[in-house]
One Martini backbone bead per residue (centre of mass of N, CA, C, O) as a GRO file, in nm:
protein
  381
    1MET     BB    1  -2.950   8.384   0.675
    2ARG     BB    2  -2.904   8.285   0.350
    3TYR     BB    3  -2.832   7.969   0.189
    4ASP     BB    4  -2.749   7.717  -0.011
    5VAL     BB    5  -2.532   7.596   0.209
    6ALA     BB    6  -2.496   7.379   0.490
    7VAL     BB    7  -2.231   7.286   0.713
    8ILE     BB    8  -2.209   7.019   0.943
    9GLY     BB    9  -1.913   7.028   1.035
   10LEU     BB   10  -1.535   7.103   1.077
   11GLY     BB   11  -1.380   6.875   1.002
   12GLY     BB   12  -1.237   6.703   0.765
   13MET     BB   13  -1.501   6.674   0.587
   14GLY     BB   14  -1.637   6.952   0.619
   15ALA     BB   15  -1.401   7.129   0.522
   16ALA     BB   16  -1.381   7.002   0.240
   17THR     BB   17  -1.669   7.062   0.152
   18LEU     BB   18  -1.659   7.369   0.182
   19SER     BB   19  -1.427   7.410  -0.016
   20HIS     BB   20  -1.565   7.295  -0.270
   21LEU     BB   21  -1.810   7.481  -0.271
   22ALA     BB   22  -1.664   7.755  -0.280
   23ARG     BB   23  -1.504   7.697  -0.547
   24ARG     BB   24  -1.804   7.683  -0.699
   25GLY     BB   25  -1.972   7.945  -0.585
   26VAL     BB   26  -2.105   7.887  -0.318
   27HIS     BB   27  -2.339   7.981  -0.078
   28CYS     BB   28  -2.173   7.924   0.232
   29ILE     BB   29  -2.181   7.739   0.551
   30GLY     BB   30  -2.011   7.675   0.858
   31ILE     BB   31  -2.068   7.443   1.139
   32GLU     BB   32  -1.927   7.453   1.482
   33ARG     BB   33  -1.927   7.351   1.818
   34PHE     BB   34  -1.630   7.418   1.811
   35GLU     BB   35  -1.336   7.512   1.779
   36ARG     BB   36  -1.084   7.572   1.595
   37LEU     BB   37  -0.899   7.296   1.586
   38HIS     BB   38  -0.993   7.078   1.759
   39GLU     BB   39  -0.979   6.778   2.012
   40ASN     BB   40  -1.290   6.623   2.006
   41GLY     BB   41  -1.235   6.425   1.770
   42ALA     BB   42  -1.074   6.300   1.442
   43SER     BB   43  -0.863   6.573   1.351
   44HIS     BB   44  -0.607   6.475   1.523
   45GLY     BB   45  -0.246   6.403   1.609
   46GLU     BB   46  -0.030   6.498   1.357
   47SER     BB   47  -0.110   6.200   1.231
   48ARG     BB   48  -0.167   6.010   0.921
   49ILE     BB   49  -0.241   5.752   0.724
   50ILE     BB   50  -0.130   5.677   0.385
   51ARG     BB   51  -0.285   5.458   0.132
   52LYS     BB   52  -0.362   5.209  -0.134
   53ALA     BB   53  -0.329   4.910  -0.029
   54TYR     BB   54  -0.644   4.813   0.056
   55PHE     BB   55  -0.754   4.576   0.278
   56GLU     BB   56  -1.056   4.648   0.335
   57ASN     BB   57  -1.108   4.755   0.018
   58PRO     BB   58  -1.069   4.784  -0.323
   59ALA     BB   59  -1.290   5.015  -0.375
   60TYR     BB   60  -1.100   5.256  -0.259
   61VAL     BB   61  -0.879   5.320  -0.473
   62PRO     BB   62  -1.008   5.541  -0.656
   63LEU     BB   63  -1.035   5.739  -0.418
   64LEU     BB   64  -0.731   5.752  -0.356
   65GLU     BB   65  -0.631   5.861  -0.620
   66ARG     BB   66  -0.788   6.128  -0.588
   67SER     BB   67  -0.677   6.210  -0.313
   68TYR     BB   68  -0.386   6.245  -0.397
   69GLU     BB   69  -0.440   6.473  -0.597
   70LEU     BB   70  -0.570   6.669  -0.385
   71TRP     BB   71  -0.336   6.691  -0.191
   72ARG     BB   72  -0.134   6.808  -0.393
   73GLU     BB   73  -0.303   7.053  -0.466
   74LEU     BB   74  -0.328   7.175  -0.180
   75GLN     BB   75  -0.025   7.198  -0.130
   76ALA     BB   76   0.032   7.392  -0.370
   77THR     BB   77  -0.178   7.616  -0.307
   78THR     BB   78  -0.067   7.660   0.012
   79ASP     BB   79   0.234   7.597   0.074
   80ARG     BB   80   0.215   7.308   0.232
   81LYS     BB   81   0.285   7.046   0.448
   82LEU     BB   82   0.066   6.749   0.421
   83VAL     BB   83   0.262   6.532   0.288
   84ASP     BB   84   0.452   6.208   0.340
   85PHE     BB   85   0.634   5.963   0.150
   86VAL     BB   86   0.764   5.711   0.363
   87GLY     BB   87   0.583   5.482   0.389
   88ILE     BB   88   0.469   5.131   0.443
   89LEU     BB   89   0.477   4.872   0.697
   90MET     BB   90   0.359   4.551   0.668
   91VAL     BB   91   0.285   4.317   0.942
   92GLY     BB   92   0.264   3.952   0.931
   93GLU     BB   93   0.102   3.690   0.879
   94PRO     BB   94  -0.006   3.574   0.577
   95GLY     BB   95  -0.330   3.540   0.679
   96CYS     BB   96  -0.378   3.814   0.751
   97GLU     BB   97  -0.556   4.086   0.678
   98GLY     BB   98  -0.332   4.288   0.596
   99ILE     BB   99  -0.172   4.105   0.403
  100ALA     BB  100  -0.389   3.970   0.224
  101GLY     BB  101  -0.539   4.235   0.145
  102THR     BB  102  -0.300   4.388   0.020
  103LEU     BB  103  -0.235   4.183  -0.200
  104ARG     BB  104  -0.511   4.182  -0.338
  105THR     BB  105  -0.521   4.485  -0.411
  106ALA     BB  106  -0.252   4.505  -0.564
  107LYS     BB  107  -0.330   4.305  -0.785
  108GLN     BB  108  -0.591   4.443  -0.892
  109TRP     BB  109  -0.425   4.748  -0.921
  110ASN     BB  110  -0.119   4.740  -0.971
  111LEU     BB  111   0.053   4.761  -0.698
  112PRO     BB  112   0.345   4.832  -0.554
  113LEU     BB  113   0.556   4.587  -0.378
  114ASP     BB  114   0.756   4.495  -0.107
  115GLU     BB  115   0.895   4.179  -0.014
  116PHE     BB  116   0.927   4.004   0.311
  117ASP     BB  117   1.092   3.845   0.537
  118ALA     BB  118   1.203   3.841   0.849
  119LYS     BB  119   1.505   3.876   0.785
  120GLN     BB  120   1.467   4.112   0.585
  121ILE     BB  121   1.344   4.311   0.776
  122ALA     BB  122   1.585   4.330   0.977
  123ARG     BB  123   1.788   4.430   0.762
  124ARG     BB  124   1.630   4.675   0.638
  125PHE     BB  125   1.523   4.734   0.958
  126PRO     BB  126   1.669   4.847   1.204
  127GLY     BB  127   1.518   4.734   1.520
  128THR     BB  128   1.358   4.513   1.431
  129MET     BB  129   1.117   4.232   1.558
  130PRO     BB  130   1.052   3.980   1.397
  131ARG     BB  131   0.887   3.701   1.350
  132PRO     BB  132   0.944   3.412   1.181
  133ALA     BB  133   0.637   3.411   1.038
  134GLU     BB  134   0.682   3.688   0.930
  135VAL     BB  135   0.583   3.950   0.710
  136GLY     BB  136   0.650   4.203   0.451
  137LEU     BB  137   0.508   4.524   0.332
  138LEU     BB  138   0.614   4.774   0.098
  139GLU     BB  139   0.475   5.097   0.057
  140ARG     BB  140   0.597   5.377  -0.092
  141GLN     BB  141   0.308   5.522  -0.170
  142ALA     BB  142   0.322   5.624   0.139
  143GLY     BB  143   0.219   5.762   0.479
  144ILE     BB  144   0.165   6.107   0.560
  145VAL     BB  145  -0.077   6.300   0.730
  146PHE     BB  146  -0.143   6.640   0.835
  147PRO     BB  147  -0.424   6.739   0.993
  148GLU     BB  148  -0.406   7.032   1.091
  149PRO     BB  149  -0.296   7.173   0.830
  150ALA     BB  150  -0.514   7.048   0.645
  151LEU     BB  151  -0.761   7.170   0.780
  152ASP     BB  152  -0.668   7.464   0.758
  153ALA     BB  153  -0.650   7.468   0.449
  154HIS     BB  154  -0.949   7.418   0.388
  155LEU     BB  155  -1.055   7.666   0.543
  156ASN     BB  156  -0.896   7.880   0.387
  157VAL     BB  157  -1.012   7.823   0.109
  158ALA     BB  158  -1.302   7.880   0.183
  159THR     BB  159  -1.259   8.176   0.263
  160GLN     BB  160  -1.131   8.275  -0.009
  161HIS     BB  161  -1.431   8.178  -0.148
  162GLY     BB  162  -1.666   8.295   0.076
  163ALA     BB  163  -1.696   8.147   0.323
  164GLU     BB  164  -1.870   8.079   0.614
  165MET     BB  165  -1.833   8.079   0.986
  166HIS     BB  166  -1.911   7.876   1.281
  167PHE     BB  167  -1.790   7.877   1.607
  168SER     BB  168  -1.890   7.767   1.901
  169ASN     BB  169  -2.189   7.681   1.737
  170GLY     BB  170  -2.425   7.477   1.751
  171VAL     BB  171  -2.686   7.267   1.678
  172GLU     BB  172  -3.012   7.274   1.838
  173ARG     BB  173  -3.204   7.317   1.578
  174TRP     BB  174  -3.407   7.129   1.323
  175GLU     BB  175  -3.584   7.256   1.043
  176LYS     BB  176  -3.864   7.245   0.798
  177HIS     BB  177  -3.956   7.515   0.564
  178ASP     BB  178  -4.051   7.570   0.258
  179GLY     BB  179  -3.780   7.394   0.160
  180ALA     BB  180  -3.618   7.485   0.418
  181HIS     BB  181  -3.350   7.511   0.637
  182ARG     BB  182  -3.365   7.547   1.001
  183LEU     BB  183  -3.097   7.672   1.200
  184THR     BB  184  -3.039   7.659   1.545
  185LEU     BB  185  -2.821   7.800   1.750
  186ALA     BB  186  -2.684   7.836   2.059
  187ASP     BB  187  -2.705   8.173   2.027
  188GLY     BB  188  -2.978   8.197   1.822
  189THR     BB  189  -2.896   8.160   1.554
  190VAL     BB  190  -3.025   8.175   1.215
  191VAL     BB  191  -3.011   7.925   0.962
  192VAL     BB  192  -3.069   7.932   0.608
  193ALA     BB  193  -3.113   7.645   0.384
  194ASP     BB  194  -3.151   7.452   0.102
  195LYS     BB  195  -2.895   7.289   0.194
  196VAL     BB  196  -2.734   6.989   0.348
  197ALA     BB  197  -2.426   6.903   0.514
  198VAL     BB  198  -2.341   6.609   0.706
  199CYS     BB  199  -2.037   6.620   0.934
  200PRO     BB  200  -2.048   6.494   1.269
  201GLY     BB  201  -1.921   6.246   1.340
  202MET     BB  202  -1.990   6.120   1.660
  203TRP     BB  203  -2.286   6.285   1.631
  204ALA     BB  204  -2.474   6.139   1.426
  205SER     BB  205  -2.686   5.985   1.603
  206LYS     BB  206  -2.801   6.255   1.725
  207LEU     BB  207  -2.859   6.434   1.468
  208LEU     BB  208  -2.969   6.141   1.319
  209ALA     BB  209  -3.197   5.979   1.481
  210GLU     BB  210  -3.412   5.897   1.255
  211LEU     BB  211  -3.207   5.671   1.124
  212GLU     BB  212  -3.073   5.466   1.309
  213LEU     BB  213  -2.773   5.435   1.310
  214PRO     BB  214  -2.509   5.181   1.324
  215LEU     BB  215  -2.331   5.332   1.564
  216ARG     BB  216  -1.994   5.339   1.713
  217VAL     BB  217  -1.815   5.470   1.984
  218GLN     BB  218  -1.455   5.498   2.023
  219ARG     BB  219  -1.192   5.484   2.239
  220ASN     BB  220  -0.875   5.632   2.155
  221VAL     BB  221  -0.512   5.601   2.195
  222GLN     BB  222  -0.244   5.824   2.170
  223VAL     BB  223   0.120   5.769   2.170
  224TRP     BB  224   0.421   5.922   2.295
  225PHE     BB  225   0.772   5.868   2.228
  226GLU     BB  226   1.116   5.841   2.324
  227PRO     BB  227   1.359   5.716   2.164
  228HIS     BB  228   1.667   5.502   2.219
  229THR     BB  229   1.692   5.576   1.902
  230ASN     BB  230   1.760   5.635   1.532
  231HIS     BB  231   1.612   5.410   1.351
  232PHE     BB  232   1.306   5.581   1.354
  233ASP     BB  233   1.346   5.807   1.170
  234ARG     BB  234   1.265   6.036   0.969
  235GLY     BB  235   1.391   5.906   0.649
  236VAL     BB  236   1.443   5.580   0.753
  237PHE     BB  237   1.137   5.537   0.843
  238PRO     BB  238   0.829   5.411   0.841
  239THR     BB  239   0.539   5.337   0.855
  240PHE     BB  240   0.310   5.120   1.054
  241PHE     BB  241   0.158   4.772   1.047
  242ILE     BB  242   0.070   4.534   1.307
  243GLU     BB  243  -0.004   4.181   1.336
  244ARG     BB  244  -0.112   4.016   1.644
  245LEU     BB  245  -0.272   3.785   1.840
  246ASP     BB  246  -0.156   3.923   2.128
  247LEU     BB  247  -0.316   4.164   2.040
  248PRO     BB  248  -0.594   4.386   2.062
  249GLY     BB  249  -0.461   4.510   1.800
  250PRO     BB  250  -0.343   4.680   1.569
  251LEU     BB  251  -0.026   4.825   1.522
  252TYR     BB  252   0.048   5.171   1.490
  253GLY     BB  253   0.282   5.406   1.317
  254PHE     BB  254   0.561   5.641   1.339
  255PRO     BB  255   0.804   5.817   1.279
  256ALA     BB  256   1.030   6.013   1.410
  257MET     BB  257   0.930   6.344   1.528
  258ASN     BB  258   1.084   6.561   1.710
  259GLY     BB  259   1.172   6.298   1.903
  260THR     BB  260   0.890   6.150   1.838
  261MET     BB  261   0.670   5.858   1.878
  262LYS     BB  262   0.382   5.726   1.731
  263ALA     BB  263   0.118   5.518   1.886
  264ALA     BB  264  -0.141   5.259   1.817
  265PHE     BB  265  -0.455   5.117   1.822
  266HIS     BB  266  -0.669   4.952   1.611
  267ARG     BB  267  -0.981   4.922   1.726
  268PHE     BB  268  -0.917   5.003   2.041
  269GLY     BB  269  -1.183   5.023   2.277
  270GLU     BB  270  -1.428   5.180   2.432
  271THR     BB  271  -1.749   5.243   2.456
  272VAL     BB  272  -1.907   5.567   2.393
  273ASP     BB  273  -2.011   5.877   2.478
  274PRO     BB  274  -1.949   6.172   2.315
  275ASP     BB  275  -2.029   6.346   2.597
  276ARG     BB  276  -1.850   6.106   2.789
  277ILE     BB  277  -1.535   6.133   2.771
  278ASP     BB  278  -1.234   6.005   2.869
  279ARG     BB  279  -0.940   6.228   2.848
  280ARG     BB  280  -0.764   6.071   3.006
  281ILE     BB  281  -0.444   5.937   3.079
  282ARG     BB  282  -0.372   5.622   3.142
  283ASP     BB  283  -0.155   5.390   3.235
  284ASP     BB  284  -0.271   5.156   3.049
  285ASP     BB  285  -0.258   5.312   2.781
  286VAL     BB  286   0.057   5.316   2.778
  287THR     BB  287   0.156   5.027   2.842
  288ILE     BB  288   0.026   4.864   2.604
  289VAL     BB  289   0.174   5.020   2.380
  290GLY     BB  290   0.469   5.006   2.479
  291ASN     BB  291   0.499   4.697   2.478
  292ALA     BB  292   0.433   4.650   2.178
  293LEU     BB  293   0.653   4.834   2.061
  294ASP     BB  294   0.904   4.689   2.201
  295GLU     BB  295   0.839   4.407   2.049
  296TRP     BB  296   0.904   4.548   1.757
  297LEU     BB  297   1.083   4.802   1.868
  298GLU     BB  298   1.383   4.869   1.973
  299HIS     BB  299   1.359   5.129   2.203
  300ALA     BB  300   1.101   5.306   2.126
  301ALA     BB  301   0.972   5.310   2.436
  302GLY     BB  302   1.156   5.481   2.628
  303SER     BB  303   0.973   5.760   2.666
  304TYR     BB  304   0.721   5.917   2.794
  305VAL     BB  305   0.529   6.208   2.681
  306ARG     BB  306   0.227   6.154   2.547
  307GLY     BB  307  -0.139   6.190   2.519
  308ARG     BB  308  -0.439   6.109   2.317
  309VAL     BB  309  -0.774   6.141   2.252
  310CYS     BB  310  -0.970   5.950   2.037
  311THR     BB  311  -1.204   5.862   1.765
  312TYR     BB  312  -1.440   5.617   1.665
  313THR     BB  313  -1.683   5.570   1.396
  314LEU     BB  314  -1.863   5.276   1.373
  315THR     BB  315  -1.939   5.040   1.154
  316PRO     BB  316  -2.022   4.714   1.102
  317ASP     BB  317  -1.818   4.703   0.822
  318GLY     BB  318  -1.614   4.971   0.814
  319ASN     BB  319  -1.773   5.149   0.631
  320PHE     BB  320  -1.884   5.414   0.505
  321ILE     BB  321  -2.103   5.709   0.503
  322VAL     BB  322  -2.227   5.810   0.171
  323ASP     BB  323  -2.522   6.010   0.133
  324LYS     BB  324  -2.845   6.040   0.099
  325HIS     BB  325  -3.127   6.111   0.223
  326PRO     BB  326  -3.396   5.894   0.198
  327ASN     BB  327  -3.622   6.156   0.254
  328ASP     BB  328  -3.390   6.392   0.162
  329PRO     BB  329  -3.212   6.526  -0.107
  330SER     BB  330  -3.107   6.797   0.058
  331VAL     BB  331  -2.941   6.569   0.215
  332THR     BB  332  -2.606   6.515   0.318
  333ILE     BB  333  -2.404   6.225   0.419
  334ALA     BB  334  -2.107   6.202   0.647
  335CYS     BB  335  -2.000   5.897   0.807
  336GLY     BB  336  -1.844   5.639   0.958
  337PHE     BB  337  -1.500   5.619   0.935
  338SER     BB  338  -1.363   5.387   1.123
  339GLY     BB  339  -1.045   5.492   1.150
  340HIS     BB  340  -0.988   5.543   0.800
  341GLY     BB  341  -1.072   5.849   0.669
  342TYR     BB  342  -0.881   6.103   0.647
  343LYS     BB  343  -0.735   6.049   0.368
  344PHE     BB  344  -1.030   6.114   0.216
  345SER     BB  345  -1.128   6.411   0.252
  346PRO     BB  346  -1.108   6.543  -0.032
  347VAL     BB  347  -1.302   6.337  -0.179
  348ILE     BB  348  -1.542   6.365   0.010
  349GLY     BB  349  -1.584   6.664  -0.046
  350GLU     BB  350  -1.639   6.628  -0.347
  351ILE     BB  351  -1.880   6.435  -0.320
  352CYS     BB  352  -2.062   6.615  -0.148
  353ALA     BB  353  -2.079   6.841  -0.354
  354ASP     BB  354  -2.209   6.673  -0.573
  355LEU     BB  355  -2.464   6.584  -0.417
  356VAL     BB  356  -2.569   6.865  -0.350
  357LEU     BB  357  -2.569   6.986  -0.656
  358ASP     BB  358  -2.640   6.699  -0.845
  359GLY     BB  359  -2.720   6.411  -0.687
  360GLY     BB  360  -2.428   6.316  -0.783
  361THR     BB  361  -2.143   6.098  -0.887
  362ARG     BB  362  -1.856   5.971  -1.046
  363HIS     BB  363  -1.819   5.816  -0.803
  364ASP     BB  364  -1.788   5.503  -0.647
  365ILE     BB  365  -2.043   5.469  -0.367
  366GLY     BB  366  -2.232   5.219  -0.326
  367PHE     BB  367  -2.075   5.086  -0.067
  368LEU     BB  368  -2.172   5.364   0.114
  369GLY     BB  369  -2.456   5.309   0.154
  370MET     BB  370  -2.753   5.287   0.353
  371ASN     BB  371  -2.889   5.026   0.216
  372ARG     BB  372  -2.717   4.813   0.390
  373PHE     BB  373  -2.924   4.894   0.585
  374SER     BB  374  -3.186   4.922   0.771
  375GLN     BB  375  -3.499   5.117   0.676
  376SER     BB  376  -3.768   5.065   0.841
  377SER     BB  377  -3.725   5.321   1.072
  378ILE     BB  378  -3.734   5.556   0.891
  379ARG     BB  379  -3.770   5.907   0.927
  380PRO     BB  380  -3.850   6.202   0.885
  381ILE     BB  381  -3.740   6.527   0.960
   0.00000   0.00000   0.00000
């Protein structure tokens, strides 16, 4: 079983990488430790926000422009609804990170925003309860990515172009001999590949232990409620992101779809071992989200429906890691997506394919390199 490229991990980034490689005619295989479309990582939960006016760092905007193009292309190619541009409403006091950063990025890249004061928010979006000092920014070309069908679409495209896949069969041992990578899987299967793309999600620190990457895995809980109002239905209400000092983190959420509304806190949760995550939904997981939602949207958290545990793999600066292995250019690494990466998966897949095949990419990813961390203890594979 000899391949040009093996992709380790078939979540959002790995599936997109495999898809891009296969479309370029590469003899490739994808390896996933869990079943297809599993819920053990960070590529599930029915909805993810997509937006361009990126408060985290304006350097992401060119990547987002390309990601939008690729989402539309994948949607047209597969004839599936993968994105819905219902808009996003950012709310907070003028100096908070989300508002100030969104305005800064929008100005730098000439991105259109609608601006509101608190009274205007309440009039424009019935059922909202902004505080007097809060302002709102509406980005119309933003909205929702649907992760499960999007992930499935990338995997299907990869299959259609000849990629092979192993599910429920993770990498147990990784060695390199005579210039080739030898991957021994859980069932004893041996995969030999000239190059490897590593997209391991929250298992990055374990699979790439020699790099001593400064990653932290966080347990995050997504909660669905049945609103006791129709003010927040998809089609009349956007996605939202609200910052308040008395919240444990920014509250984000989505319009009601199929009678339920999803909300969660961004970057709030305890640090966990990826192999020992408590996946039960606790009472306090629901209560803290429900209280915050009801203080922002009247009657939105009417009845609890369900919850799901997700994970963030956080870097110290919140920026991704997308780079070549510092001691082995035949290995490409994509990890540390810090809870805001899924929207980028098509372009990250394209970039990983570029790095694997060409050693570089036309996209500006210098700010995502590993050289921003200490490399003093890095050892060869």
